[in-house]
C-alpha positions in Angstrom: 119.4 9.0 102.0 117.9 5.8 100.7 120.4 2.8 100.4 119.2 -0.2 98.4 119.6 -3.6 99.8 122.0 -5.9 97.9 121.1 -9.4 96.7 124.0 -10.7 98.8 122.4 -9.3 102.0 119.2 -11.2 101.4 120.5 -14.5 100.2 118.8 -17.6 101.7 120.5 -18.8 104.9 122.5 -15.6 105.1 123.1 -14.6 108.7 120.7 -11.9 109.9 123.0 -9.0 111.0 122.4 -5.8 112.9 123.8 -3.8 110.0 121.0 -5.1 107.8 118.3 -4.1 110.3 119.9 -0.7 110.6 119.8 -0.3 106.9 116.2 -1.3 106.7 115.3 1.1 109.5 117.2 4.0 107.9 115.4 3.4 104.6 112.0 3.3 106.2 112.8 6.5 108.1 113.8 8.1 104.9 110.7 7.1 103.0 108.5 8.1 106.0 110.2 11.5 105.9 109.5 11.9 102.2 105.8 11.1 102.7 105.4 13.2 105.8 107.2 16.2 104.4 105.5 16.1 101.0 104.1 19.4 99.7 100.5 18.3 99.6 98.2 21.4 99.3 100.7 23.6 101.1 103.3 23.8 98.4 106.1 23.8 101.0 107.8 20.5 102.0 107.3 19.9 105.7 106.0 23.5 106.1 104.5 22.7 109.5 107.8 21.1 110.8 106.1 17.9 111.9 108.6 15.4 110.4 112.2 14.8 111.7 112.6 11.3 110.4 116.3 11.0 111.2 116.0 12.5 114.7 118.7 15.1 114.2 116.7 18.0 115.6 116.1 19.7 112.3 112.8 19.3 110.3 113.2 17.3 107.1 113.5 19.3 103.9 115.0 22.2 105.8 118.6 23.3 106.6 119.6 25.0 109.8 122.2 27.8 110.3 122.9 29.6 113.6 124.2 33.1 114.3 126.8 33.6 117.0 125.2 32.7 120.4 122.0 31.5 118.7 120.1 28.3 119.5 117.4 26.4 117.6 114.7 23.9 118.6 111.6 22.1 117.5 109.0 23.4 119.9 106.1 21.1 120.8 104.5 23.1 123.6 103.8 26.4 121.8 102.7 25.9 118.2 100.6 27.7 115.6 99.6 24.6 113.5 99.8 20.9 114.3 102.1 19.5 117.0 105.4 21.3 116.2 106.8 24.8 115.5 110.4 26.0 115.2 112.1 28.5 117.5 115.3 30.5 117.2 116.6 32.1 120.4 118.7 35.3 120.3 120.7 35.5 123.6 121.3 39.3 123.4 124.5 41.1 122.9 125.9 43.0 120.0 126.7 40.8 117.0 124.8 37.8 118.4 121.6 36.4 116.9 119.3 33.4 116.6 119.6 31.8 113.2 117.8 30.8 110.0 116.1 27.8 108.4 116.3 27.4 104.6 113.8 25.2 102.7 114.8 22.8 99.9 114.3 23.9 96.3 110.7 24.5 95.4 109.6 24.8 91.8 108.3 28.1 90.5 107.8 30.2 87.4 107.5 33.9 86.6 104.3 33.1 84.8 102.5 32.3 88.1 101.7 34.5 91.1 101.9 32.8 94.5 100.5 33.6 97.9 103.0 32.8 100.7 101.7 32.4 104.2 103.2 31.7 107.6 102.4 31.9 111.3 104.9 33.7 113.4 105.3 35.3 116.8 108.0 36.2 119.2 108.6 36.3 123.0 110.1 39.8 122.5 108.3 42.0 119.9 111.4 44.2 119.2 113.7 41.4 117.9 114.4 41.4 114.1 112.7 38.6 112.3 112.4 38.0 108.6 110.9 35.7 106.0 112.8 35.8 102.7 112.5 34.3 99.2 115.6 33.5 97.2 115.0 32.8 93.5 117.1 30.4 91.2 117.2 29.7 87.5 116.9 26.2 85.9 120.5 25.4 86.8 119.8 26.4 90.4 122.0 29.5 90.2 120.7 32.3 92.4 118.9 35.3 90.8 119.7 38.5 92.6 119.5 38.7 96.4 116.8 37.3 98.7 113.7 39.5 98.9 111.7 40.1 102.0 108.2 38.8 102.4 108.3 39.8 106.1 110.8 42.1 107.9 109.9 43.4 111.3 111.1 44.7 114.6 107.5 44.9 115.8 106.5 41.3 115.9 103.3 39.8 117.3 103.7 38.1 120.7 101.0 35.6 119.9 100.4 33.3 117.0 99.6 35.5 113.9 99.1 34.5 110.3 100.7 36.6 107.6 100.0 36.3 103.8 101.6 38.0 100.8 101.3 37.6 97.1 104.4 37.7 94.9 105.5 37.0 91.3 109.0 35.6 90.7 111.3 37.6 88.5 112.2 36.5 84.9 113.9 33.1 84.5 112.9 31.9 87.9 112.5 28.1 88.0 113.1 27.4 91.7 112.9 29.2 95.0 113.9 28.7 98.6 112.1 30.1 101.6 114.3 31.5 104.4 113.0 31.9 108.0 115.2 34.2 110.0 114.7 34.6 113.8 116.8 37.1 115.7 118.7 38.8 113.0 122.1 40.0 114.1 121.8 43.7 113.4 119.2 44.1 116.3 120.3 43.5 119.9 117.1 42.2 121.4 117.1 38.9 123.2 114.1 36.6 122.7 112.7 33.6 120.9 111.2 33.8 117.4 108.7 31.2 116.3 107.5 30.0 112.9 104.9 27.5 111.9 102.5 26.6 109.1 104.5 27.9 106.1 102.5 27.5 102.9 102.9 28.4 99.2 99.9 27.8 97.1 100.8 26.8 93.6 99.0 26.8 90.2 97.4 30.2 90.7 97.4 32.4 87.6 99.0 35.8 87.8 97.0 38.5 89.5 97.1 41.7 87.5 96.2 44.9 89.2 95.1 48.2 87.6 95.3 51.9 88.6 93.2 52.8 91.6 93.1 54.5 95.0 94.7 51.7 97.2 98.2 52.5 98.2 100.6 49.8 96.9 103.9 51.2 98.0 105.5 54.6 98.8 108.8 56.5 99.1 107.7 59.5 101.1 111.1 60.9 102.2 111.5 64.5 101.1 114.3 65.3 98.7 115.6 68.8 99.5 116.7 70.2 96.3 118.4 69.8 92.9 119.7 72.6 90.7 120.6 70.5 87.7 118.9 71.6 84.4 118.7 68.0 83.1 116.7 65.2 84.5 118.3 63.2 87.4 116.8 60.3 89.2 115.9 61.2 92.8 113.4 58.5 94.0 112.8 54.9 93.1 110.3 52.1 94.0 110.6 48.4 93.0 107.1 46.9 92.4 106.3 43.3 93.4 103.4 42.3 91.2 101.9 42.4 87.7 99.9 45.5 86.7 98.3 46.6 83.5 98.2 50.2 84.8 99.2 52.1 87.9 98.4 55.5 89.4 101.5 57.4 90.4 101.6 60.5 92.5 104.3 62.9 93.8 104.6 66.3 95.4 106.8 69.0 93.8 107.8 72.6 94.5 110.5 75.1 93.7 112.3 77.3 96.2 112.1 80.5 94.2 110.3 82.0 91.2 111.7 79.4 88.7 110.2 76.1 87.7 110.8 72.7 89.2 110.1 69.8 86.9 109.3 66.2 87.6 108.7 63.2 85.4 108.0 59.5 85.9 110.4 56.9 84.5 110.2 53.1 84.2 113.5 51.2 84.4 115.3 54.3 83.3 113.0 55.3 80.4 110.6 58.3 80.6 106.9 57.2 80.6 105.2 60.1 82.4 104.0 63.5 81.5 106.4 66.3 82.5 105.1 68.3 85.4 106.2 71.9 86.3 105.6 74.0 89.4 106.9 77.5 89.9 105.3 78.1 93.3 107.0 77.9 96.7 104.4 75.4 97.9 104.1 71.7 97.3 101.6 70.6 94.6 100.5 67.0 94.2 100.6 65.5 90.7 98.9 62.3 89.7 99.0 60.2 86.5 97.6 56.8 85.5 100.3 55.1 83.4 99.7 52.1 81.3 102.0 49.1 81.5 102.4 46.3 81.4 104.4 46.3 84.6 105.9 43.2 86.1 107.4 42.3 89.5 110.9 43.7 89.8 110.2 46.7 87.6 111.6 50.1 88.9 109.3 53.1 88.9 111.4 56.3 89.3 110.9 60.0 89.8 113.3 62.2 88.0 113.7 66.0 88.8 115.3 69.0 87.2 115.2 72.8 87.6 115.2 75.6 85.2 118.4 77.0 86.8 116.8 79.7 88.9 116.4 77.8 92.2 116.0 74.2 93.6 113.5 71.5 92.8 112.1 69.6 95.8 109.9 66.5 95.9 108.3 64.1 98.5 105.5 61.5 98.8 106.4 59.5 95.7 103.6 56.9 95.8 102.1 54.1 93.7 98.4 53.2 93.8 96.4 50.2 92.5 92.7 49.2 92.4 93.1 46.7 95.3 91.6 43.2 95.2 90.1 40.6 97.4 90.9 36.9 97.0 88.9 34.1 98.6 90.8 30.8 98.7 
């Protein structure tokens, strides 16, 4: 932290003490760290991990935490951008892990869509690595749980850039980025590397429309309900703004009765009721008008006419797709 010099310390003919020189050096290091870790065009303070002004082994503007057995280092021999990258090492063994690095608070708004990007790779592809975003309100109180921008046990073993667009949920005013290398639920030893983290700011929301590009899916088959009133059986949380979306699902009944399915949004019916009395899956599709926002829940509800069992699978959401050139 910055510590101002006192008038007493700089009085004329005052002895020049080591403590004064130390204070001057500490203040210069602090100011250098602020300049070097500034967001610039990346939107993330010290997103390339080049600055460690206090020499404590942790990049400025980031906080380090280790899992049991884990180690951390600033790597200057294997980087993805600039002269430094970070590395967490998982030693192997059940319950052990690497660790995670958490950014300082970064301003954000639910009125803006953001592209987050980062370079990552690992010495062992099968270790569990993540990049998460935690949102906060204006009082810096957390909103919900951290959401995954990246979550993989099939990691690249050479430097690879990942990019993803997201829109913060309502009331978001700050966020933190969390880089997790060697998560503890996966017993794979290795080193996870991160570099070049960026978050472009000031980009207006990107609003998609219904189309044929798969946005997200919950394909797992549900093997039967006999209830005669609608019950939620599948759910997908969307992560972007949309004025309309194309929603599809497969439906069939196990006997000669009717299986029924209907699309809901956040617990309220928005779709046309579909009914199938055959013993083979039929695919139903409907374009539903929003607006939809990040965090909304699109749901598939089922019921049966009482004569058999309603089954469903391949609950999918489609958009028009888009290409952005930055």
